[in-house]
Structure formats: C-alpha cells, structure tokens
N, C-alpha and C positions, 0 to 999 in steps of 0.2 A: 682689554682696560683696566681690570683688576691689578693688573703687577704696575700701575703706573699710580695710583692712589694712594694718597701719603696722607698723613694727620691733620693736614689742612688744607684749603683748597688753594694756594697760594703752592704748595710743595707738590700737588697734581696736576699744577697747571703747568711749573716748571718741567716735571718730570715727561710730562707730554711733549710739550715744546722743544725739549734737549731731543727728546727722542723722533721729532720730526723735522728738527734744523731749522728752526724758525722762533722769532719770537713769543716770550705768551699771548704777546698782544695780535699776535696773528689770526688772519683770519681764518687759517688751515686747522689752528689749535680747535676752534668752536665747530668747522665741519668733523675735525676728529673725533669728539664728545659726542657730536649729533648719531655720527656712525656707530659709534659704540655703545648708545643710550638704549639701552635694553627696553625701556617703557615709550622709545620713539611710538611705536604703534600707537599709543594711546592719543593720542595730536587726531590721529583720522577717523577718530569717535566724535568729532566736533567740528562744525562750522566754523572757518574762520573768515571773520571779515577781510573781503578786498579794497585795498586803499581807493578805490575810485568810488567805494560808495561811502566812505566816509563823509560826514557832511561839511568837514573844513579844510580838507586835504587839496592841497594845489597841485596840479598835474603836469604843470611845469616846471617844479621841483623833484618829482618822484612820479615812477612808473605804475599807474594807477592798477593793471593787469596783477599787480603782487598782494600777498599778503599781508594785511598790515601789519605792524609792532604791536600784539595787542598784549600789555603790559598792565593791564587793571581788571585781572581777576577778583581783585579784594574789593573791588565794588561791583561788578555783575560778572560770573562768570559766564564763558561762550555756550553756546546752544548745542546739546547734544542732540546728535542727527537723527537719534532715533525719537526726538520729543513729538514731532510733527506726526510720525505713521501713531504715535499712542493716543496723540490727539486726536488723528481722525480715526481711529478705531473706537473711541469713543462717542465722539460725533455721530459715527455710521451704527452706533448700535443706540444711541440716542432715537435717531431717524426712524430705525425699523422696527424697535421693541417698546421705548418709550419706556414705560414706569418698571418694564419688568429689568431695567439695567440695574435696579436697585440690589437683585439677587443673583442675577446671571450674569456668565461670560468670565473671562479671565482675571479680572477687577472688577468686582461687584461696586458697586460705588458706596453700600452701606457701610462696608469695612475694607478698601482699597488699600490704605493707609497700612494697614494691620502686614501686610504682603511685602511693603518692606523695610517694615522698623528695624527687623533683626539685623539690617547692612547699616543703615544709620547706628545702630548700638556699635555695629563693630568698628566705627569710625570713632566715635568718643569714646570708646571705651570702658562699653557699659552694658549689663545687660538687658535682653529685650525686652524684658518687664519695664525695667528702670526709665523704657523711653517711649514716648508720644509724640507722635508728630500732627500737628493740629497748628492754627491761626496765624497770627505773626509774631514776631521777637517781642514785642512790647505788651503784647496782649499778655502773653506765654508771664514774660516776667512780673506783670502785675498780677496775675494769679497766685503766682509763687510766693510773692512777697506778701500777700492776702495771709495766708498762711505760716510762712516761714517766718515773719515780722510780728512778733505780738511784745510790743513793747511795755516795760512798767516804769515807773518812779526813777529805780534804781537803773534799770538797763532799756535805755532808748534810744540809744544809736546805731546809723550804720554806718560803718565805713566803706568809701570807696575813693577811686585815685583823682585828686582834682582834674579837671577838663575829660571828664570820663565822655563819651559818648552822648550829646545831649540828651538823647531818649532816656538812655540810662537814669540821667540827672534827675530828668523831669520826672521820671517814673516815682523813682526813689522820693523826690521832692513830696510829689502828691503823696505817697504812700503814709509818710509822717504827717501830713497835713491829717489824711483822712482818720490819725487815731488821736489827734488834738494835740500834737507835739508842735512846737516851734523849727524848722530846719536850720534856722540858725544856732540853737543851741543843737539837734538831734543827729544834723549832718556831718559828720566828720572827714572832711576833704584834705586825703595826704599828697604835698606837693613834693617834686623834685628840689633837693640841695638848690642851693644859690648857685647858678652859673652852670648847673648842669640842667638835662635834658630828661633824663630817664629815674627813675624812683630804683634807689639802691632795694635789695630785697631785705637787708638786716635794718634798714631802716623802719620796712614796710613790719616786719617781724617785730621789730623794738616797741612801735606804737601799739600791736594787739596786745604785746604784754604790759605796758603800761596801763593801757585805758580798755583794757578787755572787758573787766568787769562793767562796766558801762556801756557796751555794745551788745547790741542784740545781734545784728546781722553781718558779716562782712562781706562786701559785693564788689569784688574787679570782675574788671573784662580780664580774658586771659592774654588776649593780645590787641595792645592798647592800639586803637583804631590811626589815632595821629603819628608818632612815634615807631607804631612797628615792635615795642617792647614787648617779648614773650615772658610774663610773670611765672615766678616758680611757684604752681599752685598745690603739690603736694606740701611743699613750706609752710603755705599760706594755710593751708585750707588744717593742719596738722597744730600750728599756733592757735588757729579760732578757736578751732576744739579743745584746744587744755583749757581756753579761759571761756570755755561755755556758751561762743557763740556760733551760731549756724552760719556755715560758708558757702556763698553761693556766685557763681560766675555766669557773664555773658560770653558767650565762647563764640560771635559772630564772626570773629576774624581769624580765629583756630581751628573751626570745623574744617575738616578736608583740607587745613595746612599744615598742620603738628601733631604729632602722635598726642594722644588724649588718654589719658585712663581715670577718668573720672568714678568708676567704682573702687578702683585700687587705693586709691589719693582718699576716698571714702566723703568726694565732695556733698553734701547737705543737698545741694540745686544747681541745677544749669540752665541754661535757653540760648538760645539760636535762630539764627535766620538760615536760610539754603540756598540763597538765590547767588553770595559770593563765589567760596571756594568749592559749594557743591553743585552750582552750575543749574539751580531749578528755576531760571529766570525773574526779572522782576516783578515782586511780591510773593516769590513763591512759598511752602507750605511751609511753616516753622517747626522746631522742635525743643521738646522740655524734656530735664532729667530728672526725676527726684531717687536717691538713692534708698535701696530697698531697705534698710536698718531705719529707714519712716514710714516704711511703707503700711502700719498700721497704725502710728501713730501720730501722724501730719493728716490732717484731712483739709480736702479743698474748702474755702469758704462759699463759695457760687459753685451751683450746682446746675447740671443740667443732663438733657436724657442719655446724650453717649456718655457721660459718669456710669449708667445703670449696667450692670451685668449683660452681656450681651447675649448670653443664654436665656434672659427672660427679658431683654429689654421691647422684645415688641408683645410681651402682657399686656402693657397699657394700663396697670393697674393701679399708677400713681404710688406706688410702694417701693423709695428706693433701695435697691440691692447694688450697693456700691461697689466698683470696684477699686482694690487698694492700689496703693502707691499710686504714682503718676497717671495711671490709667481714668482715675477718677478724676483728676482736672479737667476730663475731656468735656466740652459743653453741646457741642452740636457735630452732624458728620461734616468731612472733611470734601472739599470741593473736587471732583474726580480732574477736572483741567488743572488743578494745580498737582495733583496726584501722578500725572502721567509724565510729564517734562522732572519732575525727581524721578522716577521710574527711571527714565533713559538715563540720567545721572549718576544714578548708584551703582547700576550695572557695570558702569563702567570701572566703579570704585571696586567690584567684584573680580575687577580683571586683573589686580595688581593688590597691594596693600599699604596701608600707612606706613609701615615702615619702610618698603620701597620706595615712594614717594620723597618724605624724609630725606632719604638717602641722598636720592640725586638733589633736592631743593638744596641742601646745603651744599653741594659742588652750585649749584645753576644761579645761588644768588650771592655765593664768593665769588665766583667768576665775575659776576655784577660788580661787587663791589672792589675786586681786586680792579677791574678797567676802571672805573671811576677815580680810584686812589691814584692810579697810574698816570690819565691823564688831566686830572682836574684839581688835585691837591693844592692847596694854597700854596704857592713859589714867591718867598721873601724877594728874591729877585726879578721878581715878573709883579711888582703891587697893585699893577693894574687890567694883571691877566684875569679873568673871572674863573671862580672857583666855586669848588663843590665842598658843602659838610654834611655829610651823614650823621644824621641824630640818631639812627637804628641805634641799637649797642652793638660794640664788632664780635663779642662772644657769640659765636653761632645756636648755641644752646640758650642764648637771651632772646632769638627773635624768630620768627617763622621767614616766609619767605618776600616781603615785603621789605625795601629800604627806603626809608622819608630823609628826600635830602634838601638840604638850603644852600641858598644860591647869593653870592658875593653882589649879584644886580638883582632888581625886581624880577618876580618870577614870574609875574602874569602873562609878559610878552615873551619870556621862553616859554610856557605853557603852550601859549598859539603857535609859537614859529615849529614847534614840536606837532602837532597837530596839522600844521600844513604838510609835514613831510612824511606823515601817514603810520604816527604813534598814539595810539590810547593809551593815556595814562590819568590821571588825576590829580589835583591842583587842592589841597586845602587851608584854609584861610589859617593862621597870614600871610605863614612865608616856605611852604611845603610842597613838595613834588612828591608824591607814595608814588614807587617803582615795583610791581610784584611780578617776576617772572613766578608762573607756578606751572611746575611740574608734570601736571596732569598732560598738559599739552604746548607747554611753550619750549623753545628749542633755544640751546647755547647760541646759535647765529641770530634770534631773535635777540638775545643781548649786545653782541656782536652790531647787529645794524642798529641796534638803539645806541650805544654809543657814538657811531657813526651820526646818526642825527642829532644827537646833542651835541656832539662838536659844533655840526653847521648852525645850531639853532643860536647858541653862545655867540657864535660870530656874528651871525643875524642882528641877534638882541643886544649887542654890544656896539652895534654901529649908530 
C-alpha cells in the first residue's frame, strides 16, 4: 500500500486505481484500501448496528442484515464490545461484595478513573498529572472558567467564535454575568468574513493582537462542531499568551479525532466530552486539562472531597490538603458505570496511536471529499441537477474527519431519505449534513456505500 501513497488523497486514489485498472470512483478502490488498511482489525472491537435495527430504515430499499453505514461518530461513537463485560463485572462485584467494591478488585470504585487517565493523556498530548476524568463537559468548563476567568475593569472580555456550540456560548455568557459584567460588552464573538463559512487563522490572530489587552480568556473549540474546521491551536495559544491572556479549548470534536499536543502547545486549560470519538456512551465521563505551569498558581474556586490528596482523604479531618493542578478540581468520586465503557474504548486506542489514526483519517476523509466532488459538484451545464457544497476547509490540516455538506435542495428530505437507506449521519440547522468517517472503525467501503446511498437519496428528494 505504501508505494501508492501520494502527497494528497487524490494522488493516492489515482495511483491505486491505475494499479487496479479501474476508475478512482470504482468500488474496487475502496475494497483494495480496506484490504490493505493496517487498522482494519480495530473495527472488530466495536458493535456496528444492523440496518434492520435502526428505527427509520426502509427494508424495501436496503438489506436489513447488513451493517448500517455509520458516519455519525462525531455525535455518538460506537459501543466497544468490552463495555458490557466491564459493566457486568462491576454489577457482579456490587451484588457480591457491596461496599467493599470501593477499595477492592481490578478497578476500585474510589479511584477507578485514575487507572485510565494516562491513556487519555496520551490521546490529548498531555502528561498524566495534567488530565482528570470527571463530570460532564460543561460542568468542567464552568469549573475551569471560575478559576481562569478573573475579569478586571480593563481586561474582562472572553474571545470565542460566533456560533460556538450553544453550551459553550451559554457557559461563557453566564460566567460573565456571574462576575457582574455585561455579555454584550464582554463577549467578543468572531465571525467569518462576509461570504465565507470558516474563520481565517490570520483574522483570529489579528483580533487577539488588536484587542488582546482587553481579553482575559481566549476560548475556542478545537474543531468547530458545525463547519468541521480544525483551528490552529498552537498559533492561537501563542498569540493569546503573548498578549497576557489565558487560552482554553473545548476539545469535544477533536479528542480521538486529530492529533493534540496540549502540553507542548502550552494550552492553559481544556475540556472535552468522551462520547463522540472516544466512544464512552451517551453522557459518558468527561475530561479536563490544566497545564502543569499552572499547577500551583491556579486554584479551583469550588472545592470537594475528591480534590483532597488521596493519601489523607479518608482521615476526614476537614483540613483540605489540595491536590495541585487539575486534580484539585475534582469534586466527587466518579460513577463506576461510566468508567467501564470509557475504559473499554481507551483500551482500543492503546492498540494503535493517534498518529496512525490521523494518517488513515486524512485518506479516508479525502476519499469522501473526492467522491462528493466527482459526483455532486455544481455543474453549470445542468443547473437543475442537485449539487453539494462542502463548507469544511479543503486543506486537510484544517479539518478532522468530518465534512459538513450543504445542498442545493432542502436538506431535511435528503436526511430522511438517507436514514431510510440505512445511513446514520446527522443534520444540523439550518442546512448542514455532518458526515464523519471515523478511522477507528469506519471502512473505505462505508464511504463508497454512502455515496451510492446519497445518489439514491438525492434522486428521491428531487422528485
């Protein structure tokens, strides 16, 4: 396979198709790429829903016995096969030993999350002591902002992208109000240029340079949920720090999707959920990061028992021995039933590396992009033919695995027709389908099948 790898996905596809003696759009290309995918065995670690089990499938159109075309890991990852086993182990331990489960067994409930935080740290490019698994994403964002957002009369603004994920927007808005400031003045929302869908890095850096003296916190998503844009986190962090700002990221759509180097980049703080690309199940245990440089200087504003040093925690003397760094932000013991599926998924990540996953992802998403552009680009010679516009950046270094698609005809009907054909994807108002081929378990043949289903869905939607 390596002899066919070009500098771009298009070159790779053209070389493979030339070797096979077929067109790059042929199903033979997808089959060849799957056969020579060194990560193909990882799919066997997950449960892929059957088409017949999806609620909106039309079995008159598709074979219900087939695996569905699951391209929605950006919303909810697949279930790791070991999740059920680990859950049953803890339920069995609870039934048989009761309270002793807190301190006994392979994952004692009182510190079970500590056993897997080093794996999560590897995924986000951090030291183990910089990462805590706890709470949900928005809870962690609030806890972090309570400590990192210290507004003054001169420096009170938070910079974030316009149309950030609603929960991030609400959290920032409420944190500003909590400190007695006006969101109208203290929220600095950055929009794309007129006629453009995504933010230019130079525009972000220019705003930080121009307005930085009034900005307390730069708070961006790592990958924008709607457009799929991957921000230049290193450049943004450097620019923010140069102006004296703290820089934080919501990494919900980046963790397990792209290579992160939170420690190396010097990111002040970050948080993420784990139920998308990290496959921990809906509402799964979230993560938080605080750079070691803030280990002693930034303290949690809210304290709980679990922030106390584990060695003396159970002495119960009510004299806080605060753990330094992110560990001091812990409030409560973590739900063991959420630790189990997360452990099951992280063990799959240990079978590979983010570097290898990213390498596959660039080709997998590039393949999707190639086929969409080949079949569904706007054709001036056929003005009434439905077409697709990709609003995610074309530069692979500025995106993860997700492509956000806009259509020339109403998207709601297309979405419903795709669901009838066994495709699991998602729609985001006002006009986008988000398609995310996840390298951990998606195949190149999934992408090819999606393109065929899309052709049929577009035809049905145009009638």
